[in-house]
N, C-alpha and C positions, 0 to 999 in steps of 0.2 A: 615600609610598604611591602617588601618582599617577605616579611614574616607574617603578613596577614593571611587569614584563611579565606579563600575565594571560592564561592559557589558559582558554577557556570551551568545554567539550564540550557538544554539543547546542545550539550557538549559532544554528542555523537552525530550531529548534523553537519551540513556543509560548512557554514561559517564557524560554528562552535568548535569543530575539530581543529580548524586552523588556529583559532584563538587559543586553544589549549596548547598547541605546539609553540605559539609565540610566548605564552606564559612560561613554559618550561625552558625555552631558549634564553629567556631573560632572568632566570634564576628563581622563579617562583616555585615553591615546593609544596605548599599547603593548598592543593587544588581539589575541590570536591566536584565529582562528575557522576552524580547518581543517574541510574536508568529510570525509566518511567515506572517500573515495578517498585522502585524504592521511593521515588518522589513523583507523585501524580499531581501535576499542577491544576487539574480540574477538580481536585478533592481537597477541600480546606483542611480536613483533619490530617491528610497526608502532609500538607505543607507545614502545618503546626508541629506535627511530630518530628519532621526532619529538621526544621530550624531549631527546635528546642534541644534535640539530641546532638546536633553538629555545630551549632553556634558560629555560623560564618561571619566574618567581619565585613565582607563585600559580597554583593550578589550581582552577577552579570546575567541579565535575562535575555537570552538569545532564542530560546524555544518558541516555535510558532507553528500554527497550522497554515502552511504556505504552499504555493504551487504556481505554475505558469497561467497564461490566459485561459487555456482550456479547463484547468482545474478550478480556477476562480469562477468561471461561468457556470460550472456544474455544481459547485458547493458553496454558494454565498452564505447560506444559513449556518453551515458548519463553521466557516471562517469567522463570521461575526460572533457567534456564540462562544466557540472555543477560545479564540484569541482574546476577546473582551474579558471573559471569565478568568483565564489564567493570568493575564496582565494585571488586572485589578487585584486579584488575590495575592499574587506573589509580591507585589509592591507593598500592599497594605500589611501583609504579615511580616515582611522585612522590617518595616517601621515598628510594628508591635514587638518584635523579638530583638530589637536593639541593634540591628545591622547598621554599621557605620556609614555605608555608602551603597546606593542602588544605581546600577547602570541599565537603563532600558533601551533595547535596540528597536528603534522605530523604522519607518519606511518612507521612501519617496512617494509611495502610493497614497500617502496622506495629503499630498498637494492637490490643488484644484486641477481639473482636467485641462483648463486653458491657462495655467500658470505661466507667467512670463519667464523667459530663459535669460540668464541663469536663475535657478530657484533662489529665493530669498526667504529666510526663516520668518521674517516679519509679514510675509504675504501668504502664509499657509492657510489662513482662514478666508481668503478672498475667492471663494467658489467651492463647488462640490467636486469630489474626486471623480476620476474616470469611472464610468458606470460598471465596467467589467470587474474591476477589483475594488469597488467602493466599500464593500463589507470589510475587507482586509484593511484598507486605508483608514476607515473610520474607527476600527478597533484600536489602531495604533494612535490615532488622534486622542482617543480617550485616555490612553496610557500617558501621552504627552501632557495632557491637562491635569491628570492626577499628580504627575511630577511637580507641577507648579503649585497645585493646591496643598500638597503635603509639605512642600518647602515653606509656603506662606503661613500655614496654620501651625505646623509642628517644628519647623526648622530642619526638616529631614533632608539630608544631603543626597538628593536624587537627581540624576541627569538623564537626558533623552537624546539619543543619537539618531538622526534621520539618514538611514542607509540607502544608497542607490542600488541599481541593478548590479549584481555580482557575477563573476565568472572565474573559472580556474580549476585546478586539480580537485577531483572528487565531486564534481558537479553532477546534477541529476540529468540523465539522458533518456529518461522515460518520457515518451511523447505525450503521455496523459498528464504529467505533472511538471515537466521541465520548463525552464524559462527560455528566453529567445535564443541566446547564443548556443547552449547545448542542443536545443531543438533543431536549430539550423544545421549544426554539425552532424547530428544524427541523420537528418533527412538527406543531406548531401552525401554523406558516407553511404547510405543505403542506395542512393541513386547511382553512385559510382560502382558499387558492388553488383548492382543489377542492370547496369548499362541503360539507365533511364535518361531520357533527354531533358526532363524538367522536373521540378518539384513545386509544391504549392505552399505558400507562406501566408500568414495572417495579414489582412489589410492590403493597402496599395503601395506600401513601402515608404510613404512620405513622412510618417511620424518620426520624431527624433527621440533618442534615449541616451542617457549617460550611463557608462559602465565603469566598474572598478574591479581590479584584480583582487581576489578574495584574501590573499596574504597581506596586501596593503590595507584592506579593511580591518583585518585582525590587528595589525600594528596600530591602526588609528584608534581602535577601541582601547588598547593598552595605554596609549598616550593620554586619552581622555580620562581613563580610570585613575591615572596618576596625577594629572595636571588640571583637569577641568572640573569646576565645582559650581556651575551656575545652573539653575532650573530652566533657563531658556534653552530651547532645542538648538542643536547645531548640526548642519549638514556634513555628511561624510561622503566626499566624492572627488572627482578630478576637475570639475568645472567645464568639461567639454562634452558636446552632444554629437551624435552621428545618426543619420537617417537609417531606417531599417533596410532600405534598398542598398545604401552604401555599405552597410554592415554585411549584408548578404554577399555583395561583390567581393569584399575583403576575405570572407570566410571561403568563398569559392576558389580563391587563389592559393589557399593553404595546401 
């Protein structure tokens, strides 16, 4: 396995950069990390050219048009179009070019808005995703179903990992695009720096979320890359949820 040539899309992003580090730390040396200028996942001719010239054995597809609640509310069309297009094309072209294994990184956003906790993969179709990030979640669901379809029809070894909310070093602290933990940290740091008595957060604090340290997520991807070969989606998480209010209280104490 360590002699395989591995293409990682989104290798310069939050999760992707940590996954590259995990690969290197575990002795993988043939790692392909093209920039968008070299591999544009929204252009089929770019994908064809790159796969033909570089011939990866494994493709780990992490790249995504992604952001926090604010970003998703402002850009639902972009998220639906960009993610659906790149997900479908990179998986299809990986099959066409003889890639041995495809690892698609999905999202907990694909689950129904009122999904029972803890999330069960068998219940992912029992309702519509939360409206704010439905475009993103549905694009990931399509990739998940493509995985099953290509395995069923072509015997393509493709897996789909449902990733929960991540946090850790290198996170996005831009309030326009960040997720909940870095957004809270940024707002509280700003409040401390400017002697503000309060900050404003999304919602009433009652919703619960599950979070995973990004380095643990990267290690989980590697483990599944090596050991998991079923087209059935699998959750990557810690199985514990925390309310947004309690999360804010914890971050406040840091």
